[in-house]
C-alpha positions as CSV (number, residue, x, y, z in Angstrom):
1,X,113.5,50.3,88.4
2,X,110.5,52.3,87.0
3,X,110.7,56.0,88.0
4,X,107.3,56.0,89.9
5,X,108.4,53.0,92.0
6,X,111.8,54.6,92.7
7,X,110.1,57.8,93.9
8,X,107.8,55.7,96.1
9,X,110.8,54.0,97.6
10,X,112.5,57.3,98.3
11,X,109.4,58.7,99.9
12,X,109.4,56.0,102.5
13,X,113.1,56.1,103.3
14,X,113.8,57.6,106.8
15,X,114.2,61.4,106.7
16,X,117.8,62.3,106.1
17,X,118.9,59.0,104.6
18,X,118.7,60.4,101.0
19,X,121.6,62.6,101.9
20,X,123.4,60.1,104.1
21,X,126.6,60.8,102.3
22,X,126.2,64.5,103.0
23,X,125.1,65.2,106.6
24,X,123.4,68.3,107.8
25,X,126.0,70.4,109.6
26,X,125.4,72.7,112.5
27,X,128.3,74.9,113.4
28,X,127.8,76.1,117.0
29,X,130.0,79.1,117.8
30,X,129.9,80.2,121.5
31,X,130.8,83.8,122.1
32,X,133.2,85.0,124.9
33,X,133.2,81.7,126.8
34,X,135.6,80.4,129.4
35,X,136.8,77.0,128.1
36,X,136.5,75.5,131.6
37,X,132.8,76.5,131.9
38,X,131.5,73.4,130.2
39,X,130.5,70.1,131.7
40,X,132.4,68.0,129.2
41,X,135.5,70.0,130.1
42,X,135.2,68.7,133.7
43,X,133.2,71.5,135.3
44,X,130.6,69.9,137.5
45,X,128.8,73.1,138.4
46,X,127.9,74.6,135.1
47,X,124.5,73.7,133.6
48,X,125.3,72.7,130.0
49,X,123.6,69.2,129.7
50,X,122.8,69.4,126.0
51,X,126.2,70.4,124.9
52,X,127.7,67.8,127.3
53,X,125.4,65.2,125.7
54,X,126.5,66.1,122.2
55,X,130.1,66.0,123.2
56,X,129.7,62.6,124.8
57,X,128.1,61.3,121.6
58,X,131.0,62.4,119.5
59,X,134.7,63.2,119.6
60,X,136.2,65.9,121.7
61,X,139.5,67.8,121.2
62,X,140.0,69.7,124.5
63,X,143.2,71.5,123.4
64,X,142.3,73.4,120.3
65,X,143.7,76.9,119.9
66,X,142.5,80.0,118.1
67,X,144.6,82.1,115.7
68,X,143.6,85.2,117.6
69,X,141.6,86.1,120.7
70,X,138.9,88.4,119.3
71,X,135.7,87.6,117.6
72,X,135.9,89.2,114.1
73,X,139.3,87.7,113.2
74,X,138.4,84.3,114.5
75,X,135.0,84.2,112.8
76,X,136.8,85.2,109.6
77,X,139.2,82.3,110.1
78,X,136.3,79.9,110.7
79,X,134.8,81.1,107.4
80,X,138.0,80.9,105.4
81,X,140.1,78.3,107.1
82,X,143.0,80.8,107.0
83,X,145.2,82.9,109.4
84,X,144.2,86.5,110.1
85,X,147.3,87.8,108.4
86,X,146.3,85.8,105.3
87,X,142.7,87.1,105.3
88,X,143.5,90.7,106.2
89,X,140.9,90.5,109.0
90,X,143.0,90.8,112.1
91,X,141.0,93.5,114.0
92,X,137.4,93.7,115.3
93,X,136.4,97.0,113.6
94,X,137.1,98.2,110.0
95,X,135.6,98.5,106.6
96,X,137.4,95.7,104.7
97,X,135.2,92.6,104.4
98,X,136.4,89.0,104.1
99,X,136.9,87.8,100.6
100,X,134.2,85.2,99.7
101,X,136.7,83.2,97.6
102,X,136.8,79.6,99.0
103,X,134.6,80.5,101.9
104,X,133.1,77.6,103.9
105,X,129.5,78.4,102.8
106,X,130.5,78.8,99.2
107,X,132.4,75.5,99.2
108,X,129.4,73.8,100.7
109,X,126.9,75.5,98.4
110,X,128.9,74.3,95.4
111,X,128.6,70.8,96.9
112,X,124.8,71.0,97.0
113,X,124.1,72.4,100.4
114,X,121.5,74.9,101.5
115,X,123.5,77.3,103.7
116,X,122.0,79.4,106.5
117,X,123.5,82.2,108.6
118,X,122.1,83.2,111.9
119,X,123.5,85.3,114.6
120,X,127.0,86.9,114.7
121,X,128.3,87.6,111.2
122,X,130.5,90.5,110.2
123,X,131.1,90.2,106.5
124,X,128.4,92.2,104.7
125,X,126.1,90.5,102.2
126,X,125.7,86.9,103.3
127,X,124.7,85.9,99.7
128,X,128.1,86.9,98.4
129,X,129.8,84.8,101.1
130,X,127.8,81.8,100.0
131,X,124.9,81.7,102.4
132,X,121.7,80.9,100.5
133,X,119.4,81.7,103.4
134,X,119.4,83.9,106.5
135,X,120.0,87.5,107.2
136,X,123.2,87.5,109.1
137,X,122.2,90.5,111.1
138,X,120.7,88.9,114.1
139,X,123.5,88.8,116.6
140,X,121.6,90.8,119.3
141,X,118.4,88.9,118.9
142,X,119.1,85.3,117.9
143,X,118.3,82.9,120.7
144,X,117.7,85.8,123.0
145,X,114.4,86.4,121.1
146,X,114.0,82.9,119.7
147,X,114.9,80.9,116.6
148,X,111.7,81.0,114.5
149,X,113.4,82.0,111.3
150,X,115.9,79.3,111.5
151,X,113.2,76.7,112.4
152,X,111.3,77.9,109.3
153,X,114.4,77.2,107.2
154,X,114.6,73.7,108.6
155,X,110.9,73.1,107.8
156,X,111.4,74.5,104.2
157,X,114.7,72.7,103.3
158,X,115.1,69.7,105.6
159,X,115.0,66.4,103.7
160,X,115.3,68.2,100.3
161,X,118.9,69.3,100.5
162,X,121.7,68.9,103.0
163,X,121.7,71.9,105.4
164,X,124.6,73.9,106.7
165,X,123.7,76.1,109.7
166,X,126.0,78.9,111.0
167,X,124.7,79.1,114.6
168,X,126.4,82.0,116.3
169,X,124.3,83.7,119.0
170,X,125.8,86.6,120.9
171,X,125.8,84.4,124.0
172,X,127.4,84.2,126.6
173,X,128.7,87.6,125.3
174,X,127.6,90.8,127.0
175,X,125.1,92.1,127.8
176,X,125.0,89.7,130.6
177,X,121.2,89.8,131.1
178,X,120.1,86.2,131.5
179,X,116.5,85.5,132.4
180,X,115.9,84.6,136.0
181,X,115.1,81.0,135.2
182,X,118.8,80.4,134.2
183,X,120.0,82.0,137.4
184,X,117.7,79.7,139.4
185,X,119.3,76.6,137.9
186,X,122.3,77.1,140.3
187,X,123.0,76.8,144.0
188,X,125.3,79.8,144.2
189,X,126.7,78.8,147.6
190,X,128.4,75.8,145.8
191,X,129.9,77.9,143.0
192,X,133.6,76.8,142.7
193,X,136.4,79.2,143.2
194,X,139.3,78.6,140.7
195,X,142.8,78.3,141.9
196,X,143.8,81.7,140.4
197,X,141.3,83.4,142.7
198,X,142.4,81.8,145.9
199,X,143.3,84.4,148.5
200,X,141.7,87.3,146.5
201,X,138.7,89.4,147.2
202,X,135.7,87.6,145.6
203,X,133.3,90.5,146.2
204,X,129.7,90.4,147.3
205,X,127.4,87.8,145.9
206,X,124.3,89.9,145.7
207,X,125.4,93.4,145.0
208,X,126.6,94.9,141.7
209,X,130.3,94.2,140.9
210,X,132.8,91.9,142.3
211,X,134.3,88.6,141.0
212,X,131.5,86.5,142.4
213,X,128.7,88.5,140.8
214,X,130.4,88.4,137.4
215,X,131.0,84.7,137.6
216,X,127.4,84.1,138.5
217,X,126.3,86.0,135.4
218,X,128.7,84.0,133.2
219,X,127.3,80.7,134.5
220,X,123.7,81.8,133.9
221,X,124.6,83.0,130.4
222,X,126.2,79.7,129.6
223,X,123.0,77.9,130.7
224,X,121.1,80.2,128.3
225,X,123.4,79.1,125.5
226,X,122.8,75.5,126.2
227,X,119.0,76.1,126.3
228,X,119.2,77.5,122.8
229,X,121.1,74.4,121.6
230,X,118.4,72.2,123.3
231,X,115.7,73.9,121.3
232,X,117.6,73.4,118.1
233,X,118.2,69.7,118.8
234,X,114.5,69.2,119.5
235,X,113.5,71.0,116.3
236,X,115.9,68.8,114.2
237,X,114.5,65.7,116.0
238,X,110.9,66.7,115.2
239,X,111.8,67.4,111.6
240,X,113.4,64.0,111.3
241,X,116.8,65.5,110.6
242,X,118.7,64.8,113.9
243,X,120.2,61.4,113.0
244,X,121.8,62.9,109.9
245,X,123.2,66.0,111.5
246,X,126.8,66.7,112.4
247,X,127.3,69.2,115.3
248,X,130.5,71.1,115.5
249,X,131.3,73.2,118.6
250,X,133.9,75.9,119.1
251,X,134.4,79.1,121.1
252,X,135.3,82.3,119.2
253,X,137.6,83.6,122.0
254,X,137.9,83.2,125.7
255,X,136.4,85.1,128.6
256,X,137.6,84.8,132.1
257,X,136.8,86.6,135.3
258,X,140.1,86.8,137.1
259,X,142.7,86.0,134.4
260,X,143.8,87.7,131.1
261,X,141.6,86.3,128.3
262,X,139.8,88.1,125.5
263,X,142.3,90.0,123.3
264,X,145.3,88.4,125.0
265,X,147.8,85.6,124.0
266,X,147.1,83.7,127.2
267,X,145.4,80.3,127.3
268,X,142.2,81.8,128.7
269,X,142.0,83.9,125.6
270,X,143.1,81.5,122.8
271,X,142.2,78.0,124.0
272,X,138.9,76.4,123.1
273,X,137.5,72.8,123.1
274,X,136.2,71.5,119.8
275,X,133.9,68.6,119.3
276,X,132.3,66.8,116.3
277,X,129.2,64.7,116.6
278,X,127.6,62.6,113.9
279,X,125.7,59.4,114.8
280,X,127.0,56.3,113.1
281,X,129.9,58.1,111.5
282,X,131.9,60.0,114.2
283,X,132.8,57.5,117.0
284,X,131.2,58.4,120.3
285,X,133.2,58.8,123.5
286,X,136.5,59.6,121.9
287,X,138.8,62.3,123.4
288,X,142.1,63.3,121.8
289,X,144.4,65.3,124.1
290,X,146.5,66.4,121.1
291,X,147.0,69.9,119.9
292,X,144.8,71.1,117.1
293,X,144.2,74.5,115.5
294,X,140.7,75.8,114.9
295,X,141.8,76.2,111.3
296,X,141.5,72.4,111.2
297,X,137.7,72.7,111.5
298,X,137.3,74.1,108.0
299,X,138.8,71.2,106.1
300,X,137.2,68.7,108.5
301,X,133.7,70.0,107.7
302,X,134.4,70.0,104.0
303,X,135.8,66.5,104.2
304,X,132.7,65.1,105.8
305,X,130.5,67.1,103.4
306,X,132.2,65.6,100.4
307,X,133.1,69.1,99.3
308,X,136.4,70.3,97.8
309,X,139.1,71.4,100.2
310,X,141.0,74.3,98.6
311,X,144.7,74.6,98.6
312,X,144.3,77.9,100.6
313,X,143.2,76.0,103.7
314,X,145.7,76.5,106.5
315,X,144.6,73.5,108.5
316,X,144.3,69.8,108.1
317,X,141.2,67.5,108.2
318,X,140.8,65.8,111.6
319,X,138.7,63.0,110.0
320,X,141.6,60.5,109.8
321,X,142.3,61.1,113.5
322,X,138.7,60.5,114.4
323,X,138.6,57.3,112.3
324,X,141.7,55.9,113.9
325,X,144.0,56.3,111.0
326,X,147.6,57.4,111.0
327,X,147.7,61.2,110.9
328,X,150.5,63.7,111.4
329,X,150.5,65.1,114.9
330,X,151.0,68.8,115.5
331,X,154.0,69.4,117.6
332,X,153.2,73.0,118.2
333,X,150.5,75.7,117.8
334,X,151.0,79.3,116.8
335,X,149.1,82.6,116.8
336,X,149.4,86.3,116.4
337,X,147.6,88.9,118.6
338,X,146.4,92.3,117.5
339,X,144.5,95.2,119.0
340,X,140.8,95.6,118.5
341,X,141.3,98.5,116.1
342,X,143.8,98.7,113.2
343,X,145.9,101.8,113.6
344,X,145.3,102.8,110.0
345,X,142.9,101.7,107.3
346,X,145.5,100.1,105.0
347,X,145.2,96.6,106.5
348,X,148.8,95.9,107.5
349,X,148.8,93.2,110.2
350,X,152.6,93.2,110.3
351,X,152.5,96.8,111.6
352,X,149.8,96.3,114.2
353,X,150.7,92.9,115.6
354,X,151.7,93.1,119.2
355,X,152.5,89.5,120.1
356,X,153.4,86.1,118.6
357,X,152.7,83.0,120.6
358,X,153.8,79.4,120.3
359,X,152.9,76.4,122.5
360,X,153.8,72.8,122.4
361,X,152.5,70.0,124.6
362,X,154.1,71.5,127.7
363,X,155.6,75.0,127.1
364,X,154.0,78.3,126.1
365,X,156.2,81.1,124.7
366,X,155.1,84.7,124.0
367,X,157.1,87.3,122.1
368,X,156.0,91.0,122.5
369,X,156.5,93.1,119.4
370,X,154.9,96.3,120.8
371,X,154.7,98.0,124.2
372,X,151.7,96.5,125.9
373,X,149.6,97.9,128.7
374,X,146.2,97.4,130.2
375,X,144.2,100.0,128.4
376,X,140.5,100.7,128.6
377,X,140.3,102.2,125.2
378,X,140.9,98.8,123.7
379,X,144.1,99.7,122.0
380,X,145.9,96.7,123.4
381,X,144.2,94.5,126.0
382,X,140.5,94.9,126.5
383,X,139.8,94.8,130.2
384,X,136.6,93.0,131.2
385,X,137.7,91.1,134.3
386,X,137.6,92.1,137.9
387,X,141.0,92.3,139.6
388,X,142.6,90.8,136.5
389,X,146.4,91.2,136.4
390,X,146.9,92.3,132.8
391,X,150.6,92.5,132.4
392,X,152.5,95.5,131.1
393,X,155.2,94.5,128.6
394,X,157.8,96.4,126.5
395,X,158.7,95.6,123.0
396,X,161.1,92.6,122.9
397,X,159.9,91.2,126.2
398,X,159.2,87.5,126.4
399,X,157.0,85.1,128.5
400,X,157.6,81.5,129.1
401,X,155.2,79.2,131.0
402,X,155.3,75.6,132.0
403,X,151.7,74.7,131.3
404,X,151.9,71.3,133.1
405,X,152.9,73.0,136.4
406,X,151.3,76.4,135.8
407,X,148.2,76.0,133.6
408,X,147.0,79.5,134.4
409,X,150.3,81.2,133.4
410,X,151.0,82.9,136.7
411,X,154.7,82.2,136.9
412,X,156.8,83.7,134.1
413,X,160.0,81.7,133.7
414,X,161.5,83.9,131.0
415,X,164.2,85.4,133.2
416,X,165.5,82.0,134.3
417,X,168.7,81.5,132.4
418,X,168.3,77.8,132.3
419,X,165.4,78.2,129.8
420,X,167.3,80.5,127.4
421,X,168.0,77.8,124.9
422,X,164.4,76.6,124.9
423,X,163.1,80.2,124.4
424,X,165.5,80.9,121.6
425,X,164.3,77.7,119.8
426,X,160.6,78.6,120.4
427,X,161.2,82.2,119.2
428,X,162.8,80.9,116.0
429,X,159.9,78.5,115.4
430,X,157.3,81.2,115.9
431,X,159.1,83.6,113.5
432,X,159.5,80.8,111.0
433,X,155.8,80.0,111.2
434,X,155.0,83.7,110.6
435,X,157.2,83.8,107.5
436,X,156.1,80.5,106.1
437,X,152.4,81.4,106.3
438,X,152.9,84.7,104.4
439,X,153.6,87.1,107.2
440,X,155.5,90.2,106.2
441,X,158.3,92.0,108.0
442,X,157.5,92.4,111.7
443,X,158.0,95.6,113.8
444,X,161.7,96.2,114.5
């Protein structure tokens, strides 16, 4: 075909079809979010219609688990596809940046993507990490003050190159200061009271403090998050890029008013739903109730992008699962929990780790490697919940929960002798996971 005619044909192709083999990818990272506060997770009260619609159009994994329950380590894992003790980023605060080697944006850039960072990003110069566009210093303003710079990037690049967008607003993270319009979406008299709050003081609904007030703010912040996604979807639609865009959703760590969550090994801290949506490629309406790790997101994105998946990836692509092919099923999930601050600046996760956890389809096991107490200076658990029973544990203590009968981990079965054999087996598996993934000697 003569070159001018070829160019003319390409000009009249639908936007996005030139890169049909390489979809745009929007990585939505919600910040400090209760996994039950989403409509597609069964909550009929929360106002998240756009996220719910995207989930319905794609494939949902409701039982994904994070490698850690704080934002910096999990964001580093999202970028690298590796465990915190492999990246060296196992705390929230410190001077060591993540290595850019094999980073998600670098892998995508090498595959021809324009890569954009917006919102929460901890790792210094975004260009070194592989982001071709964006500042990466907008956590406190992105979505709260609009998305103009991101939308300018879409106008500039859309249709010319496939786009990867790291979309990570500091929402619903504190400060919990939602505009009134998001509070007004709710009939607060109908706000559900979860089972773990039954019989407890819910506090006043209009005054400062109390469980009810905190829960209202959480719901309003989650509506604000959804509104930001709505505006992004509309922008992609107007730019002609929506039909060729994959949306990926994850929570960086949990947040719960009333149960241990952020910074803890409990389900409200380490569990997140994950969904993938790509019209015509990812089958709509699928829901897989299997265990997955958030480390599986990294190779899955690279798989759909046609990018190289490095040997360093700790997870496995979920594409075969979503396409109905035979795929190895995870029998268990693991994680390691650390304080917000490293005790020294020499980056030794094996010294600072305070708990290992393992869970299978039914049982959850936690091994405590340090003395643990509720502590407002963030050394161990960070307290952010009203009347939250953060447990005190001594080194060597264990927890065992039957998640089928006790999904909120309120009845510790560790002292029941009939479970000793099960606990010994789960402990051995957790320690083996740590060793096989490169973990060094644990505290004695």
